[in-house]
C-alpha positions in Angstrom: 46.6 -75.3 -157.9 44.3 -76.3 -155.6 44.3 -74.1 -152.5 42.6 -74.4 -149.0 40.4 -70.9 -148.5 39.3 -70.1 -145.1 36.7 -67.3 -144.3 36.3 -66.4 -140.8 32.9 -64.9 -140.0 31.8 -66.3 -143.3 28.1 -66.2 -142.2 27.8 -62.2 -141.7 27.0 -59.6 -143.9 30.4 -59.5 -146.2 31.2 -63.2 -145.7 28.0 -64.6 -147.5 28.8 -62.0 -150.2 32.3 -63.2 -150.9 31.2 -66.9 -150.5 28.9 -66.2 -153.1 32.2 -64.8 -155.2 34.2 -67.9 -154.4 31.7 -70.3 -154.8 32.6 -70.2 -158.6 35.7 -71.8 -157.7 34.4 -74.2 -155.1 35.2 -77.2 -157.7 38.9 -76.8 -157.5 39.6 -75.3 -154.0 38.8 -76.4 -150.7 37.0 -73.5 -149.3 35.6 -73.4 -145.6 33.5 -71.1 -143.5 34.2 -70.6 -140.1 31.7 -68.9 -137.4 30.7 -69.1 -134.3 26.8 -68.6 -135.0 24.5 -71.3 -136.9 22.0 -69.8 -139.3 20.1 -72.8 -141.4 19.6 -70.9 -144.3 22.9 -69.6 -144.8 24.4 -72.7 -144.2 22.3 -74.5 -146.6 23.3 -71.9 -149.2 26.8 -72.5 -148.5 26.7 -76.0 -149.0 24.4 -75.6 -152.5 27.6 -73.4 -153.8 30.0 -76.3 -152.4 31.3 -74.4 -149.5 32.0 -76.2 -146.3 31.0 -74.6 -142.8 32.3 -75.4 -139.1 30.8 -73.7 -136.1 34.1 -72.4 -134.6 34.9 -69.4 -132.4 37.9 -67.6 -133.4 38.8 -67.3 -129.2 38.8 -71.4 -129.3 42.5 -71.9 -130.0 42.1 -76.0 -130.5 39.8 -75.8 -132.8 40.9 -72.6 -134.6 44.4 -73.9 -135.0 43.0 -77.4 -136.2 40.9 -75.5 -139.1 43.4 -73.2 -140.3 47.0 -74.5 -139.8 47.3 -75.4 -143.5 45.2 -72.4 -144.8 46.7 -71.0 -147.9 44.3 -68.1 -147.8 42.5 -66.5 -145.0 39.9 -63.7 -145.0 39.5 -63.0 -141.8 36.0 -61.2 -141.2 35.2 -62.4 -138.2 34.5 -59.7 -135.1 31.6 -57.9 -133.0 29.5 -55.5 -135.3 27.0 -54.2 -132.5 29.5 -51.5 -131.4 29.8 -48.2 -129.7 29.2 -45.2 -132.1 29.7 -42.0 -130.0 32.2 -41.6 -127.2 29.4 -41.6 -124.7 28.1 -44.8 -125.7 30.0 -46.4 -123.3 29.2 -50.3 -122.1 32.1 -52.3 -120.3 31.1 -55.5 -121.0 30.3 -54.8 -124.8 33.5 -53.0 -125.2 35.6 -55.6 -123.3 34.2 -58.3 -125.7 34.9 -55.9 -128.7 38.4 -55.9 -128.0 38.9 -59.5 -127.0 37.2 -60.7 -130.2 38.8 -57.9 -132.3 42.3 -58.0 -131.0 42.9 -61.5 -129.5 41.1 -62.9 -132.4 43.3 -61.8 -135.1 46.3 -62.5 -133.0 45.2 -66.3 -132.8 44.7 -66.3 -136.8 48.3 -64.8 -137.1 49.6 -67.2 -134.5 47.9 -70.7 -135.8 48.2 -69.8 -139.6 51.2 -71.3 -141.5 54.1 -68.7 -142.4 52.8 -68.5 -146.2 49.4 -67.9 -145.5 48.2 -64.9 -147.3 45.5 -63.0 -144.6 43.1 -60.3 -146.1 42.1 -58.3 -143.4 38.9 -55.5 -143.6 40.0 -52.8 -141.5 37.7 -49.4 -141.2 37.7 -45.8 -142.3 36.9 -45.2 -138.7 40.3 -45.3 -137.6 40.4 -41.6 -138.2 37.0 -40.7 -136.3 39.0 -38.8 -134.0 39.8 -35.9 -136.4 38.5 -32.5 -135.3 38.5 -31.0 -138.5 37.1 -32.0 -141.9 39.4 -33.6 -144.1 39.2 -34.7 -147.8 41.2 -37.5 -149.6 43.2 -39.0 -146.7 45.7 -41.1 -147.9 46.9 -44.4 -146.4 50.0 -42.6 -145.0 48.1 -40.5 -143.0 48.3 -41.2 -139.3 44.9 -42.9 -137.7 43.2 -41.4 -135.0 40.9 -43.8 -133.2 38.5 -43.1 -130.4 36.0 -45.7 -129.6 37.0 -49.6 -128.8 35.8 -50.7 -132.2 38.4 -48.5 -134.3 40.9 -49.1 -131.5 40.9 -52.5 -131.9 41.1 -52.2 -135.6 44.1 -50.3 -135.6 45.9 -52.7 -133.2 45.0 -55.6 -135.4 46.5 -53.7 -138.7 49.8 -53.3 -136.2 50.0 -56.6 -135.4 49.7 -57.9 -138.8 52.5 -55.6 -139.8 54.8 -56.6 -137.2 54.1 -60.1 -137.6 56.1 -60.3 -140.8 53.1 -62.5 -142.5 51.8 -61.8 -146.0 48.9 -59.7 -145.6 46.5 -57.1 -147.2 44.7 -54.6 -145.2 41.6 -53.0 -146.8 40.1 -50.0 -144.7 36.6 -50.0 -145.9 34.0 -47.0 -145.9 30.5 -47.6 -144.8 29.6 -50.5 -146.6 26.2 -50.6 -148.5 23.6 -52.7 -150.5 21.6 -55.9 -150.2 23.0 -59.4 -149.7 20.9 -62.0 -148.5 19.1 -62.1 -145.0 22.9 -60.8 -143.7 22.3 -57.4 -144.8 23.2 -55.1 -141.5 20.6 -52.3 -141.3 22.5 -50.0 -138.8 24.6 -48.9 -141.5 23.4 -45.3 -142.6 22.8 -45.9 -146.7 21.0 -49.3 -145.9 19.0 -47.5 -142.9 17.5 -45.2 -145.1 17.0 -47.0 -147.7 14.9 -49.3 -145.1 13.0 -46.1 -143.9 12.4 -45.2 -147.6 10.8 -48.6 -148.2 9.0 -48.6 -145.2 7.7 -44.6 -145.8 9.3 -43.4 -142.4 11.1 -40.1 -142.0 14.8 -39.7 -142.5 16.6 -37.2 -139.8 19.3 -35.3 -140.9 21.6 -34.4 -137.8 23.7 -31.5 -138.2 21.4 -31.2 -141.5 23.0 -34.0 -143.0 26.4 -32.2 -143.9 28.6 -34.8 -142.5 31.0 -36.7 -144.8 30.9 -40.2 -145.5 33.2 -42.6 -147.5 31.2 -45.5 -149.2 31.6 -48.6 -150.9 29.5 -51.3 -151.9 29.6 -54.8 -150.3 29.7 -56.4 -153.7 32.9 -54.5 -154.3 34.4 -55.3 -151.1 34.0 -59.1 -151.7 35.7 -58.4 -155.4 38.4 -56.2 -153.9 39.2 -58.8 -151.1 39.6 -61.7 -154.0 41.3 -59.4 -156.2 44.1 -59.0 -153.5 44.3 -62.9 -152.7 44.2 -63.6 -156.0 47.3 -60.9 -156.8 50.6 -62.6 -155.6 52.6 -59.7 -156.7 50.5 -57.3 -154.1 51.4 -58.2 -150.1 52.0 -56.3 -147.3 49.9 -53.3 -148.2 47.2 -51.2 -146.6 44.5 -49.8 -149.1 41.4 -47.4 -148.5 38.7 -49.4 -150.0 36.3 -46.7 -151.1 34.0 -46.4 -154.1 32.4 -43.0 -153.4 32.5 -39.9 -151.0 29.3 -37.9 -150.2 27.4 -35.9 -147.5 24.7 -37.7 -145.6 22.1 -35.5 -147.3 23.2 -36.5 -150.8 22.4 -40.1 -149.7 18.7 -39.0 -148.4 17.9 -37.2 -151.7 18.9 -40.7 -153.8 16.3 -42.1 -151.2 13.9 -39.4 -152.1 14.7 -40.0 -155.9 13.2 -43.5 -155.6 10.2 -42.4 -152.8 8.8 -39.4 -153.9 6.7 -39.3 -150.7 9.9 -40.0 -148.3 9.9 -37.2 -145.7 13.0 -35.8 -144.3 13.5 -33.8 -141.4 16.9 -31.3 -141.1 17.9 -30.7 -137.6 20.8 -28.5 -135.8 21.4 -31.6 -133.6 25.3 -31.8 -133.1 27.1 -34.7 -134.8 30.2 -36.2 -133.8 32.3 -34.7 -136.6 32.0 -33.2 -140.0 33.5 -36.2 -141.5 36.4 -37.1 -143.8 36.7 -39.1 -147.0 39.4 -41.4 -147.9 41.2 -41.5 -150.9 41.0 -44.4 -153.3 43.8 -43.6 -156.0 46.2 -46.3 -154.5 43.7 -49.1 -154.9 42.8 -48.2 -158.2 46.4 -48.0 -159.3 46.9 -51.4 -158.2 44.4 -52.2 -161.0 41.0 -52.8 -159.0 37.9 -50.9 -160.6 34.8 -50.1 -158.5 31.6 -51.5 -160.3 28.8 -51.0 -158.0 27.2 -47.7 -157.3 25.4 -46.2 -154.2 22.4 -44.8 -156.5 21.6 -48.5 -158.0 22.0 -50.4 -154.5 19.3 -47.8 -152.9 17.0 -48.2 -155.8 17.3 -52.2 -155.4 17.0 -52.1 -151.8 13.9 -49.7 -151.6 12.4 -51.7 -154.3 13.2 -55.1 -152.5 11.7 -54.2 -149.3 8.8 -52.2 -150.5 5.2 -53.5 -150.7 5.8 -55.9 -153.8 3.3 -55.8 -156.4 0.9 -59.0 -155.9 -0.9 -60.4 -159.0 -4.4 -59.7 -158.6 -5.6 -61.0 -162.1 -5.8 -64.7 -162.7 -2.9 -64.9 -164.7 0.2 -62.6 -165.9 1.8 -63.2 -169.0 5.2 -61.7 -169.8 7.9 -62.0 -172.5 11.7 -62.0 -172.0 13.4 -58.5 -171.2 16.7 -56.8 -172.1 17.1 -58.8 -175.1 20.4 -59.2 -176.7 20.2 -60.1 -180.5 23.2 -60.7 -182.9 23.7 -63.0 -186.2 23.6 -66.0 -184.2 20.1 -65.4 -182.6 18.4 -63.8 -179.3 19.1 -64.1 -175.7 16.3 -63.1 -173.8 15.8 -62.6 -169.9 12.8 -63.4 -167.5 13.0 -62.1 -163.8 11.1 -63.1 -160.8 11.6 -62.8 -157.1 10.8 -66.7 -156.0 13.6 -69.3 -155.6 13.5 -72.2 -157.6 13.9 -75.9 -156.4 12.6 -77.8 -159.6 12.3 -77.2 -163.0 9.8 -79.6 -164.8 10.1 -80.4 -168.4 6.9 -80.9 -170.2 5.8 -82.0 -173.3 2.3 -81.9 -175.1 0.9 -82.9 -178.4 -1.5 -80.7 -179.9 -5.3 -81.2 -179.0 -4.2 -82.5 -175.3 -5.2 -81.0 -172.3 -3.2 -80.6 -168.8 -3.8 -79.2 -165.5 -7.6 -79.3 -164.2 -6.3 -78.4 -160.9 -5.1 -75.4 -158.4 -2.6 -75.2 -156.2 -3.3 -73.7 -152.5 -0.2 -72.3 -152.0 2.4 -72.4 -154.5 2.2 -70.1 -157.3 2.6 -71.7 -161.0 5.0 -70.2 -163.3 5.3 -71.8 -166.8 7.8 -70.6 -169.4 6.5 -72.0 -172.8 9.8 -72.6 -175.1 7.9 -74.2 -178.2 4.0 -74.2 -179.5 0.9 -72.7 -178.3 -1.6 -73.2 -175.7 -4.9 -71.7 -174.3 -5.0 -71.0 -171.0 -8.1 -71.4 -168.8 -8.3 -69.9 -165.5 -10.9 -69.4 -162.6 -10.4 -67.5 -159.2 -11.5 -70.0 -156.8 -11.5 -67.1 -153.8 -14.0 -65.3 -155.7 -17.8 -66.5 -155.5 -18.6 -64.2 -158.3 -15.4 -65.0 -160.5 -15.8 -66.0 -163.8 -13.8 -68.4 -166.3 -11.1 -66.6 -168.0 -9.1 -67.4 -171.6 -6.1 -66.4 -172.9 -3.4 -67.3 -175.6 -0.1 -68.4 -174.2 2.6 -68.0 -176.9 6.2 -69.3 -177.4 8.2 -67.4 -175.4 5.7 -66.4 -172.5 6.3 -66.7 -169.2 2.7 -67.5 -167.8 2.6 -66.6 -163.6 -0.7 -67.8 -161.6 -1.2 -67.1 -158.3 -2.8 -69.9 -155.5 -6.1 -71.1 -155.6 -6.7 -70.3 -159.2 -7.7 -73.4 -161.2 -6.1 -73.9 -164.3 -6.1 -75.7 -167.7 -3.8 -75.8 -170.4 -5.3 -76.8 -173.8 -2.7 -77.1 -176.2 -3.5 -75.9 -180.2 0.3 -77.1 -181.1 3.0 -79.6 -180.1 4.2 -77.8 -177.3 7.0 -77.8 -174.6 7.4 -76.0 -171.6 9.2 -75.5 -168.5 7.5 -75.8 -164.9 9.3 -73.4 -162.7 8.3 -74.8 -159.1 9.3 -73.3 -155.6 8.1 -76.1 -153.3 7.0 -79.9 -153.1 5.7 -81.2 -156.1 5.9 -85.1 -155.5 3.2 -87.0 -157.6 2.2 -89.3 -154.5 1.2 -86.1 -152.9 -0.9 -85.2 -155.7 -4.6 -84.3 -154.3 -3.5 -83.8 -150.8 -0.8 -81.2 -150.7 0.5 -79.1 -153.5 -2.1 -79.7 -156.2 -5.6 -80.4 -155.9 -8.0 -81.4 -158.3 -10.4 -78.9 -160.2 -12.7 -80.2 -162.9 -12.4 -77.1 -165.3 -12.3 -78.0 -168.9 -14.3 -81.1 -170.3 -13.2 -82.9 -173.5 -15.6 -81.3 -175.2 -15.1 -77.6 -174.4 -11.5 -78.3 -175.2 -12.5 -79.4 -178.8 -14.8 -76.2 -178.8 -11.8 -74.1 -177.8 -9.2 -75.9 -180.1 -11.7 -75.5 -183.3 -12.6 -71.7 -182.4 -9.9 -69.9 -180.7 -8.3 -67.2 -182.9 -4.5 -67.3 -182.6 -3.9 -64.0 -184.7 -5.4 -60.9 -185.4 -8.2 -60.8 -187.7 -7.5 -57.8 -189.6 -4.0 -57.9 -190.0 -2.3 -61.1 -188.7 -0.7 -59.7 -185.9 -0.3 -61.0 -182.6 -3.3 -60.7 -179.5 -2.8 -59.4 -176.4 -5.6 -60.2 -173.6 -6.8 -57.5 -171.8 -10.5 -58.4 -170.5 -12.5 -61.6 -169.4 -16.2 -61.5 -169.2 -16.3 -65.1 -168.6 -17.7 -68.0 -170.2 -21.2 -66.5 -171.5 -24.0 -67.8 -173.4 -25.5 -66.2 -176.7 -26.9 -62.9 -176.0 -30.3 -62.8 -178.2 -30.7 -66.7 -177.7 -33.2 -66.1 -175.0 -34.0 -69.6 -173.2 -37.4 -70.9 -173.4 -37.6 -72.5 -170.2 -36.0 -72.4 -167.0 -32.7 -74.1 -166.2 -32.1 -74.5 -169.7 -28.9 -75.7 -170.9 -27.0 -73.2 -172.7 -24.1 -73.3 -175.0 -21.5 -71.2 -173.4 -18.4 -69.2 -175.2 -15.5 -67.5 -173.9 -16.1 -63.5 -173.9 -12.7 -62.5 -173.8 -11.0 -59.0 -175.2 -7.4 -58.8 -177.0 -5.5 -55.7 -178.5 -3.1 -56.3 -181.4 -0.5 -53.7 -181.4 0.2 -53.7 -184.9 -3.1 -52.4 -186.3 -5.0 -51.4 -182.9 -8.0 -53.6 -183.2 -9.7 -55.2 -180.2 -11.5 -58.6 -180.9 -13.0 -61.3 -179.0 -10.9 -64.7 -178.9 -13.4 -66.7 -180.2 -16.0 -66.4 -183.3 -19.3 -68.2 -182.6 -20.9 -69.9 -185.8 -22.9 -67.3 -187.6 -26.0 -69.7 -187.8 -26.2 -70.2 -183.9 -26.3 -66.8 -183.3 -28.5 -65.3 -186.6 -30.9 -68.0 -187.8 -33.6 -67.5 -185.4 -33.0 -63.8 -183.8 -35.1 -62.0 -181.3 -34.2 -58.6 -181.1 -36.1 -56.2 -183.1 -34.8 -52.6 -183.9 -38.2 -51.4 -184.8 -39.3 -51.4 -180.7 -37.2 -48.7 -179.9 -38.5 -45.3 -180.8 -35.1 -43.5 -180.3 -33.7 -46.0 -183.0 -36.8 -45.3 -185.3 -35.8 -41.7 -185.4 -32.4 -42.2 -185.7 -32.6 -44.0 -189.0 -35.3 -41.5 -190.6 -32.8 -39.1 -189.9 -29.9 -40.9 -191.7 -32.4 -41.6 -194.7 -32.8 -37.7 -195.0 -29.3 -37.1 -195.0 -28.7 -39.8 -197.6 -31.3 -38.3 -200.2 -30.0 -34.7 -199.3 -26.3 -34.9 -198.9 -25.1 -37.7 -201.1 -26.8 -35.9 -204.2 -27.9 -39.4 -205.6 -28.8 -39.8 -209.0 -32.8 -40.0 -210.2 -33.3 -43.7 -209.6 -30.5 -44.6 -206.6 -30.3 -47.6 -204.9 -29.3 -48.8 -201.5 -28.3 -52.1 -200.0 -28.7 -52.4 -196.2 -26.6 -55.3 -194.7 -28.1 -56.9 -191.4 -31.3 -54.7 -192.0 -33.2 -56.3 -189.2 -37.0 -55.8 -189.5 -36.6 -53.0 -192.0 -36.0 -50.2 -189.4 -33.9 -48.6 -192.2 -35.5 -49.9 -195.2 -38.8 -47.9 -194.2 -37.8 -44.3 -194.1 -35.9 -45.1 -197.2 -39.0 -46.3 -199.3 -40.8 -43.3 -197.8 -38.1 -40.9 -199.3 -38.5 -42.4 -202.7 -35.3 -44.3 -202.7 -35.3 -48.0 -204.0 -33.7 -50.2 -201.3 -33.2 -54.0 -200.3 -32.2 -55.4 -196.9 -30.1 -58.7 -196.2 -31.0 -60.2 -193.2 -29.5 -63.8 -191.9 -32.1 -64.2 -189.2 -34.9 -65.9 -191.2 -37.9 -64.9 -188.7 -36.9 -61.2 -188.4 -36.6 -61.2 -192.5 -40.1 -62.4 -192.7 -41.2 -59.9 -190.5 -39.5 -57.2 -192.5 -41.0 -58.7 -196.0 -44.4 -58.8 -194.4 -44.3 -55.2 -194.4 -43.3 -54.9 -198.0 -39.8 -54.0 -197.2 -37.8 -56.1 -199.6 -35.3 -58.5 -197.5 -33.1 -61.1 -198.5 -33.1 -63.9 -195.9 -29.8 -64.6 -196.1 -26.1 -63.8 -195.2 -24.2 -61.1 -197.3 -21.6 -63.0 -199.4 -20.5 -63.3 -202.8 -23.5 -65.1 -204.3 -25.8 -62.8 -202.6 -23.8 -60.1 -204.2 -24.5 -61.5 -207.7 -27.7 -62.5 -207.3 -28.3 -58.7 -206.4 -26.5 -57.3 -209.5 -28.3 -59.4 -211.6 -31.7 -58.5 -210.5 -31.0 -55.1 -209.4 -28.0 -53.8 -210.6 -24.8 -52.1 -208.5 -25.7 -50.1 -205.5 -25.2 -46.2 -205.1 -24.6 -46.8 -201.1 -24.3 -49.4 -199.1 -25.2 -49.5 -195.4 -24.3 -51.6 -192.4 -25.3 -50.2 -188.8 -23.9 -52.0 -185.8 -23.0 -55.1 -188.0 -19.8 -54.2 -189.5 -18.4 -55.8 -186.1 -20.0 -58.7 -186.4 -18.0 -60.4 -189.3 -15.3 -62.9 -188.6 -14.3 -62.7 -192.2 -13.5 -59.2 -192.6 -11.9 -58.9 -195.7 -14.2 -61.1 -197.6 -17.3 -58.6 -196.4 -15.3 -55.8 -198.1 -14.6 -57.5 -200.8 -18.2 -58.3 -201.5 -18.9 -54.6 -200.5 -16.5 -53.2 -203.0 -18.1 -55.5 -206.0 -21.4 -54.4 -205.1 -20.9 -50.4 -205.4 -20.9 -48.3 -207.9 -17.7 -46.4 -209.7 -18.3 -43.9 -207.0 -20.6 -45.4 -204.6 -20.3 -44.8 -200.7 -20.3 -47.6 -198.0 -21.6 -45.9 -194.8 -21.4 -47.9 -191.8 -21.9 -47.4 -188.0 -19.8 -49.2 -185.6 -20.2 -49.5 -181.5 -17.1 -46.5 -180.8 -14.2 -48.2 -178.9 -13.3 -45.0 -177.2 -16.7 -44.8 -175.6 -16.8 -48.2 -174.5 -13.7 -47.4 -172.6 -14.3 -43.9 -171.2 -18.0 -44.6 -170.3 -17.2 -48.5 -169.3 -20.1 -49.7 -171.3 -18.2 -53.1 -171.4 -22.1 -54.8 -171.6 -22.1 -53.7 -175.1 -19.4 -56.7 -175.7 -21.0 -59.9 -176.7 -20.2 -62.8 -179.3 -22.4 -61.2 -182.1 -19.8 -58.3 -181.9 -16.4 -60.0 -182.9 -14.3 -56.7 -183.5 -14.2 -53.6 -181.5 -13.5 -50.5 -183.7 -12.0 -47.0 -183.4 -10.8 -44.9 -186.4 -7.1 -45.7 -186.2 -7.9 -49.6 -186.5 -10.2 -49.1 -189.2 -7.7 -46.9 -191.3 -5.2 -49.8 -191.0 -7.9 -52.1 -192.4 -9.2 -50.2 -195.4 -5.6 -49.2 -196.1 -5.4 -51.9 -199.1 -8.7 -51.8 -200.1 -10.7 -49.9 -203.0 -12.3 -47.8 -200.7 -11.2 -44.8 -198.8 -12.6 -43.4 -195.6 -13.2 -40.0 -195.9 -15.5 -38.7 -193.2 -16.7 -40.0 -189.5 -19.2 -38.7 -187.2 -20.2 -39.5 -183.7 -23.7 -40.7 -182.9 -25.6 -41.5 -179.7 -26.6 -45.1 -180.4 -25.7 -48.3 -178.5 -24.0 -46.0 -175.7 -21.9 -44.2 -178.2 -21.1 -44.9 -182.1 -19.1 -43.8 -184.9 -20.4 -43.4 -188.3 -18.3 -44.1 -191.1 -18.3 -42.6 -194.7 -16.3 -44.6 -197.0 -15.9 -44.3 -200.9 -15.0 -45.9 -204.2 -13.6 -42.7 -205.4 -10.2 -42.5 -203.8 -9.4 -38.9 -205.3 -12.5 -37.2 -203.0 -11.2 -34.7 -200.5 -11.0 -36.1 -196.5 -13.5 -34.3 -194.3 -12.2 -32.3 -191.3 -13.4 -34.9 -189.0 -10.8 -37.7 -190.0 -7.8 -35.8 -188.7 -10.0 -34.5 -185.7 -10.7 -38.1 -185.0 -7.1 -39.4 -185.4 -5.8 -36.6 -183.0 -8.5 -37.6 -180.4 -7.8 -41.1 -180.4 -3.9 -40.5 -180.4 -4.5 -38.2 -177.4 -6.6 -40.9 -175.5 -4.2 -43.3 -176.3 -6.0 -45.9 -178.1 -2.9 -47.2 -180.0 -1.5 -48.2 -176.7 -2.0 -51.3 -175.1 -1.7 -49.7 -171.3 -5.0 -48.1 -171.9 -7.0 -51.2 -172.6 -5.5 -52.8 -169.5 -6.1 -49.9 -167.4 -10.1 -50.1 -168.9 -9.8 -54.1 -167.8 -9.3 -53.4 -164.2 -11.6 -50.6 -164.1 -14.3 -53.0 -165.3 -13.3 -55.4 -162.5 -13.9 -52.1 -159.9 -17.6 -51.6 -161.4 -18.3 -55.2 -160.8 -17.2 -55.3 -157.0 -18.6 -52.0 -156.4 -21.8 -52.6 -158.3 -22.4 -56.1 -156.7 -21.7 -54.4 -153.3 -24.5 -52.1 -153.9 -26.9 -54.8 -155.1 -26.0 -57.0 -152.2 -26.8 -54.0 -149.8 -30.4 -53.5 -151.1 -31.1 -57.1 -150.9 -29.8 -57.2 -147.5 -32.4 -54.7 -146.6 -35.1 -57.1 -147.9 -35.8 -54.8 -150.4 -37.3 -56.3 -153.9 -35.7 -55.9 -157.2 -37.1 -55.9 -160.9 -35.2 -55.6 -163.9 -36.7 -53.4 -167.0 -35.3 -54.4 -170.3 -33.7 -58.0 -171.7 -31.2 -56.4 -174.3 -28.1 -58.4 -175.4 -26.1 -56.5 -173.1 -28.1 -58.0 -170.1 -26.7 -61.3 -170.9 -23.2 -60.3 -170.8 -23.4 -58.2 -167.5 -25.3 -60.3 -165.5 -23.4 -63.6 -166.4 -20.1 -61.3 -165.5 -21.4 -60.0 -162.3 -22.5 -64.0 -161.6 -26.3 -62.7 -160.9 -29.3 -64.8 -161.4 -32.5 -65.3 -160.0 -31.5 -65.3 -156.7 -31.0 -61.5 -157.0 -34.1 -60.7 -158.8 -36.9 -62.9 -160.7 -38.3 -60.9 -163.5 -37.6 -58.4 -165.8 -39.9 -56.3 -168.0 -39.7 -55.6 -171.8 -41.7 -54.2 -174.8 -40.6 -56.8 -177.3 -43.4 -59.4 -177.7 -41.0 -62.1 -179.1 -39.2 -62.0 -175.4 -42.1 -62.6 -173.4 -42.0 -65.6 -171.3 -38.4 -66.3 -172.1 -35.5 -66.6 -169.9 -32.3 -64.6 -169.9 -29.8 -67.5 -170.8 -27.6 -68.3 -167.6 -29.7 -66.7 -164.9 -33.3 -68.0 -164.8 -34.5 -64.3 -164.8 -37.6 -64.4 -166.9 -39.1 -61.8 -169.0 -42.6 -60.4 -168.6 -44.8 -57.9 -170.2 -45.9 -54.8 -167.9 -49.3 -56.6 -167.9 -48.1 -59.7 -166.0 -46.3 -58.0 -163.1 -47.8 -56.1 -159.8 -45.7 -52.6 -159.9 -46.4 -52.1 -156.0 -44.3 -55.1 -155.2 -41.1 -53.7 -156.3 -38.7 -51.1 -154.4 -36.2 -51.1 -157.1 -36.5 -51.0 -160.9 -33.2 -52.3 -162.3 -32.8 -50.8 -165.9 -30.8 -53.4 -168.1 -30.9 -51.2 -171.1 -29.4 -48.4 -169.6 -28.6 -46.5 -172.6 -32.5 -46.0 -172.4 -32.5 -45.2 -169.0 -34.1 -41.6 -169.1 -36.5 -42.7 -171.6 -37.8 -45.8 -169.7 -37.8 -44.2 -166.3 -39.8 -41.4 -167.9 -42.4 -43.7 -169.6 -42.7 -46.1 -166.5 -42.5 -43.5 -163.3 -46.2 -43.4 -162.8 -46.5 -47.3 -163.5 -43.4 -47.9 -160.7 -44.7 -45.4 -158.6 -43.2 -46.4 -155.3 -40.1 -47.8 -156.8 -36.5 -46.2 -157.3 -34.9 -46.3 -160.9 -31.5 -47.5 -161.0 -28.7 -48.9 -163.3 -26.6 -51.8 -162.5 -23.2 -49.6 -163.1 
């Protein structure tokens, strides 16, 4: 049956919480809030809940009579909360108003309500404030002893209700705590302590915090009021409404639990009394259960009022939390702070593009409920920012901050919900809420659709984005002319939580990278020595037969074939870059100018037979079709043959921040944990590993066709090392991504400071890593015009995306430069030693 329900003082702390609780029944009951104040947001919220509002003072008898004369239930919450707290705290005008509103206001409620109206009245535990000695578990029958105007007024209203013969329930509330809308009262001890904790203040504990307090959650207060209003069997009773009893110090200790840096000071200053506690035995026997604990409320308030984590990335991807799964399916929850005023339902067909805009103020939130799309973003507030890409999967909640341009490229038919807080009127597009920004063209969209990886190359698991180095040109494809247009591809790293491999989002077609290759390994003395040592090791340690045969995959200009030949070991190289293979063959180092494929394996076996050893130095990471490569290795090896390869070691990349070793040629970034996962189902067994000092830190891996071969101790040692460094945890990679951003910021600041002093910089080296780092940092010929390199194939060309020209030492005047920026930082010491006299006036520096 429909009832008329009145809440006096309903815009206050308890009133708003009670209104929320009652809003679930506003369809059947006539619920109205009366308050002498008007707060626009609170009134708007009441209206959204279906609750009416009138601005009425309970001392205005004519208006009050009109509003409550036919009410079935009245929650009488109206009163003055700005009250004195000690005997000395006297204010005649204030105290008179407290008495008038408290006592006469309640009498008006009694007088103008009908005889059958049920009145729920919140009294207070401070009706016992006059106790001289500490007393615990006070029952409702114990005589009150008020001393201040507020508690005296409350006790008088209790008595007025008792003598009125009206239907009532009186609740003697403990100190009410908890966060509740903007009406939360902060002059209550637990709430005040939480606020101090959230703002890194200091809590003073008078009397060493020994005073006892009775406490109750504002949510439980609202629940108790509704409980007794709904229960027709309970009438004309007084209940203590108290959930917990504890000392002031115990409350402070809870605060310290959630803010370890909180300072507390214990003093011997006097306190009004030692406190007391109320018993909740009677209210529990009546059937009411307290649900909300102080500990949880303090945690919530501190979190709510502390400095909030803002998104400092272009985009944050979250999945649902606290999942509930049963035979019917799954319930997944997404949490965020913003209010919503609109949810847009959006369907997009595969191959379509949406976005190409940004929001100046609003945060973009999209929940993908079906399909997949590639998200492309750019931070418009940072002039050195790069374009980032990441995969958004079904069930992902994407959050993009204001002033980040964003575009969606759909690779499946998709449906998403656009969760909006603010205006999104289509007629104001381009003027207020959304501004056009051409981030992704149709051509780029097609390239992404054709080349973007949606699952792990190694195991088929999901990919988790952790680092964006931007859209970058191909590292070793140098430009012949200034301002030459380059094909650019995303350079984004992802982690597979299933097999621990890191890999790029996009695999560039091999022909674009390797058909005409400018990198020559033999120009480095360090590399020449490195491969000479490996050739000696292969001859001495592997105990090869009288006619050993070695195949080197990605043999470049024959840097490894030469020392093999000198050791009397028959060998052949496979090099897809025809111009580089031609250089090797001109040295009588047999090299097949093609990719390592099933056809090349058949060709080698037919002409030379199977190999004792196959090597692949820093090229195992290049392959997009890893399983096929491994199958080819197995087919080419003899029964107990060995596969020896070197990889750029991911552990060193992370620890040493050698992120500029990330470029499109290297599709995969390995650690031993991920390699073991990959080799698990193959005919090969990894039995030994060795760390070597090339490419900023590499791992040499020894694998054999002999599954019975005993493992070297290095395998277990490196497994332990990688687990100790948490290479199997995604958090490690997220931290690496943040560290890289910090390096960029600090390095750019240092370079800009040098240039601000009118100093001149010249680069040294034009390795592939220079393309990565210069494009990621947004550095071009505005920073420095030339770089020096010893490779004659590079002279006169330009580092792609930068217009920085590569010159020989003979073509520059060394005395013009104040700084030599060594781009080939892995040879920093060697370059500095060899060129200090030549650049006698310059300082040698690294970019990071």
